VMD Tcl script that draws the C-alpha trace (Angstrom):
set ca {
  {5.75 14.00 6.06}
  {7.08 10.46 5.84}
  {7.45 8.37 2.70}
  {8.13 4.67 2.91}
  {7.83 1.57 0.74}
  {5.06 -0.85 1.74}
  {5.59 -3.49 -0.97}
  {9.04 -4.24 -2.40}
  {9.55 -4.94 -6.09}
  {9.14 -8.61 -7.01}
  {12.13 -8.66 -9.39}
  {15.26 -6.64 -10.02}
  {15.73 -4.48 -13.14}
  {18.86 -6.45 -14.05}
  {18.93 -10.25 -13.95}
  {21.73 -12.33 -12.51}
  {22.50 -13.61 -16.02}
  {22.80 -10.05 -17.37}
  {25.12 -9.03 -14.55}
  {27.27 -12.14 -14.95}
  {27.55 -11.52 -18.69}
  {28.56 -7.92 -17.99}
  {31.18 -9.12 -15.49}
  {32.26 -11.98 -17.81}
  {31.73 -14.59 -15.11}
  {30.73 -18.13 -16.04}
  {30.86 -19.93 -12.69}
  {28.20 -20.15 -9.98}
  {30.33 -19.59 -6.87}
  {29.68 -15.84 -6.61}
  {25.99 -15.76 -7.56}
  {24.84 -14.76 -4.07}
  {27.33 -11.89 -3.98}
  {26.28 -10.66 -7.43}
  {22.58 -10.84 -6.54}
  {23.29 -8.75 -3.43}
  {25.22 -6.22 -5.52}
  {22.32 -5.98 -7.99}
  {19.87 -5.29 -5.16}
  {22.20 -2.70 -3.57}
  {22.81 -1.03 -6.96}
  {19.06 -0.79 -7.63}
  {18.57 0.79 -4.21}
  {21.38 3.27 -4.87}
  {19.91 4.27 -8.24}
  {16.45 4.67 -6.68}
  {17.88 6.79 -3.86}
  {19.90 8.98 -6.23}
  {17.05 9.56 -8.68}
  {13.92 9.41 -6.52}
  {12.59 6.83 -8.95}
  {10.88 3.51 -8.31}
  {12.31 1.28 -11.03}
  {10.15 -1.84 -10.76}
  {6.50 -1.66 -9.62}
  {6.28 -1.22 -5.85}
  {3.86 0.30 -3.38}
  {4.52 3.38 -1.24}
  {2.80 5.23 1.58}
  {3.03 8.95 2.21}
  {1.92 9.97 5.71}
  {1.11 13.55 6.63}
  {0.13 15.29 9.84}
  {-2.06 17.77 7.96}
  {-2.82 18.83 4.41}
  {-0.18 21.06 2.82}
  {-1.02 24.65 1.99}
  {-2.22 25.07 -1.56}
  {-4.29 22.71 -3.61}
  {-1.58 20.31 -4.72}
  {0.19 17.52 -2.89}
  {3.51 16.18 -4.23}
  {4.25 12.45 -4.28}
  {8.04 12.37 -4.09}
  {8.57 9.02 -5.81}
  {8.19 8.63 -9.56}
  {6.87 7.39 -11.90}
  {3.52 7.10 -10.11}
  {1.24 4.55 -11.78}
  {-1.86 4.99 -9.61}
  {-3.12 6.26 -6.29}
  {-4.51 3.28 -4.40}
  {-6.20 5.13 -1.54}
  {-6.28 8.32 0.50}
  {-7.19 7.69 4.12}
  {-7.91 10.27 6.83}
  {-8.03 9.31 10.52}
  {-10.21 10.99 13.14}
  {-9.21 11.66 16.76}
  {-10.28 8.15 17.80}
  {-8.22 6.52 15.03}
  {-11.18 5.61 12.85}
  {-10.28 5.64 9.18}
  {-12.31 7.19 6.40}
  {-11.42 6.76 2.75}
  {-11.51 9.86 0.54}
  {-13.73 9.33 -2.51}
  {-11.45 8.42 -5.46}
  {-13.57 10.69 -7.68}
  {-12.37 13.65 -5.58}
  {-8.72 12.83 -6.40}
  {-6.95 13.95 -9.56}
  {-3.46 12.57 -10.26}
  {-0.96 14.26 -12.57}
  {1.42 11.31 -13.00}
  {3.36 13.07 -15.78}
  {4.63 15.87 -13.53}
  {8.04 15.53 -11.87}
  {7.31 14.88 -9.04}
  {3.79 13.57 -9.50}
  {1.03 15.84 -8.20}
  {-2.22 14.94 -6.49}
  {-5.14 17.34 -6.16}
  {-7.99 16.45 -3.83}
  {-11.23 18.42 -4.22}
  {-12.62 17.78 -0.75}
  {-9.97 17.42 1.96}
  {-11.41 16.30 5.30}
  {-9.38 17.46 8.28}
  {-7.52 14.75 10.19}
  {-8.32 14.30 13.87}
  {-4.96 12.82 14.83}
  {-2.09 15.23 15.45}
  {0.48 12.87 13.93}
  {0.13 10.86 10.72}
  {-3.55 11.68 10.33}
  {-3.41 11.25 6.54}
  {-2.13 8.26 4.57}
  {-1.78 8.19 0.81}
  {-1.02 4.79 -0.71}
  {0.22 4.66 -4.28}
  {1.95 2.39 -6.75}
  {5.08 3.58 -8.53}
  {7.50 2.08 -11.04}
  {8.13 1.69 -14.75}
  {6.51 -1.74 -14.89}
  {6.72 -5.30 -13.62}
  {9.78 -6.38 -15.63}
  {13.35 -5.20 -15.91}
  {12.83 -4.52 -19.59}
  {10.32 -1.78 -18.64}
  {13.09 0.24 -16.91}
  {14.91 2.84 -19.06}
  {18.15 1.49 -20.49}
  {20.32 4.23 -18.95}
  {19.15 3.28 -15.44}
  {19.77 -0.41 -16.13}
  {23.28 0.47 -17.36}
  {23.87 2.52 -14.22}
  {23.02 -0.58 -12.15}
  {25.42 -2.71 -14.20}
  {28.13 -0.08 -13.81}
  {27.70 -0.06 -10.02}
  {27.66 -3.85 -9.83}
  {30.91 -4.09 -11.82}
  {32.59 -1.34 -9.80}
  {31.60 -2.79 -6.42}
  {32.49 -6.32 -7.56}
  {35.95 -5.12 -8.61}
  {36.65 -3.30 -5.34}
  {35.02 -5.78 -2.95}
  {38.30 -7.01 -1.45}
  {39.99 -3.64 -1.12}
  {37.67 -2.54 1.67}
  {35.58 -4.33 4.29}
  {31.86 -4.94 3.93}
  {31.14 -2.21 6.51}
  {32.89 0.33 4.25}
  {30.85 -0.45 1.14}
  {30.00 1.18 -1.14}
  {33.40 2.81 -1.23}
  {32.79 4.99 -4.24}
  {30.73 5.55 -7.32}
  {32.35 4.83 -10.68}
  {33.16 7.42 -13.31}
  {30.19 7.90 -15.60}
  {27.56 6.87 -13.05}
  {26.38 10.45 -12.39}
  {26.10 11.10 -16.12}
  {23.87 8.03 -16.60}
  {21.41 9.00 -13.86}
  {21.51 12.80 -14.23}
  {18.45 13.03 -16.49}
  {16.40 11.01 -13.99}
  {17.28 12.91 -10.81}
  {14.34 14.24 -8.85}
  {14.00 18.01 -9.04}
  {14.46 19.98 -5.84}
  {11.31 21.57 -4.44}
}
mol new
graphics top color blue
foreach p $ca { graphics top sphere $p radius 0.5 }
foreach p [lrange $ca 0 end-1] q [lrange $ca 1 end] { graphics top cylinder $p $q radius 0.2 }
display resetview
């Protein structure tokens, strides 16, 4: 089972202006650094929580169907399943009828039940499930606690940027970060 992002988010959950206001910076000379810290902080929050903050597309590849009737999509919140594709031994793709798929997007993690599951012909990555996940298209759609966690990381990493080299970053996570993201962590299966 492999899960990877196929389309990155178009915007970040926190704007450059919001981060600069949080840092109390009025000049332009460190904008590129702050934008990089925002991107890195969003990625850290997504990794810690298993969430997709801004709308993005993902692909789950499987060698075979899991036992049981339910398949778990380990990235939340899932907005929609775009397609379920099964490959035969020659590599020809067939799309599973969307009417045969039932998504429970409210479950943590989201669950997908497929009524008729054709067997893949390829030994490796014979099944691909494409889906869209995220809270919405704008930063304001992201829960406030997760946005604050990003700002906290940005401020912490900005403050300690000269104490350690770039290869050592991120050095640490600030006090309070775990508390902000705790309610959004993905449950262990």
